[in-house]
C-alpha positions in Angstrom: 5.2 5.1 -7.7 7.1 1.9 -7.2 10.8 2.1 -6.6 11.5 -1.6 -6.9 9.2 -4.4 -8.0 9.7 -8.1 -8.4 7.8 -11.3 -7.8 8.8 -11.3 -4.1 9.5 -7.6 -3.2 8.0 -4.2 -3.9 8.5 -0.8 -2.4 6.8 2.6 -2.7 6.6 5.7 -0.6 9.0 4.5 2.1 7.2 1.1 2.5 8.9 -2.1 1.6 6.9 -5.3 1.1 8.5 -8.7 1.0 6.8 -12.0 0.2 8.3 -15.4 1.2 7.2 -18.9 1.9 8.2 -21.0 4.9 7.5 -24.7 5.5 4.0 -23.8 6.7 3.0 -20.3 5.6 2.9 -17.8 2.9 4.1 -14.6 4.5 3.8 -10.9 3.4 5.7 -8.4 5.5 5.6 -4.6 5.4 8.3 -2.3 6.8 8.4 1.5 7.0 9.8 4.1 9.3 6.4 3.9 11.2 6.8 0.1 12.0 6.0 -3.3 10.7 3.0 -5.4 9.8 2.6 -9.0 8.5 0.0 -11.0 6.7 0.2 -14.8 6.9 -1.7 -17.6 5.2 -1.2 -21.4 5.2 1.1 -22.7 2.6 -1.7 -24.2 0.6 -3.2 -20.7 0.2 -6.8 -21.4 1.2 -7.1 -20.6 4.9 -8.0 -17.2 6.4 -5.3 -14.5 6.5 -3.7 -13.7 9.8 -2.6 -10.1 10.5 0.3 -9.7 12.9 2.5 -6.8 14.1 5.6 -8.7 12.9 6.3 -11.9 11.0 6.7 -13.9 14.2 4.3 -11.8 16.3 1.0 -12.8 17.9 -2.0 -12.9 15.6 -4.2 -9.8 16.0 -7.1 -10.7 13.7 -8.1 -13.1 10.9 -9.8 -12.2 7.6 -11.2 -14.0 4.6 -10.4 -11.3 2.1 -7.0 -9.9 1.2 -8.4 -6.4 1.0 -9.5 -6.5 4.7 -6.1 -7.9 5.8 -4.4 -5.1 3.8 -6.6 -2.5 5.5 -5.5 -3.8 8.9 -1.9 -3.9 8.0 -2.1 -0.3 6.7 -3.8 0.8 9.9 -0.8 -0.7 11.9 1.6 1.4 9.7 -0.6 4.5 9.8 -1.1 4.7 6.1 -3.8 4.3 3.5 -4.3 0.8 2.2 -3.6 2.2 -1.3 -0.1 3.1 -0.1 0.9 -0.6 0.5 2.9 -2.1 -2.3 2.0 -5.7 -3.0 4.6 -8.0 -4.7 3.3 -10.0 -7.6 3.8 -13.3 -5.8 1.4 -12.2 -3.0 -1.3 -10.8 -5.2 -3.4 -14.0 -4.9 -3.5 -14.2 -1.1 -7.0 -14.5 0.5 -9.9 -16.7 -0.2 
């Protein structure tokens, strides 16, 4: 069940997801009591997704598909990928 949901933020089951755009990236971050994870894509939205432990952390892996990037982010947080809330603005990430 979603506690909050907007174009840029969503939360459920103790996990908060925030989407934002910087000068060069689309960035989706997840925070929970277990830690953090981030998925980044270039601002044009066509490049591979980069999974990081934090928004500014070193890249751990790259994926073409959003589902695979979400799987890795969920693994970093120790939850099922289905537990990750995805804000509407981030729903089109991936190739």
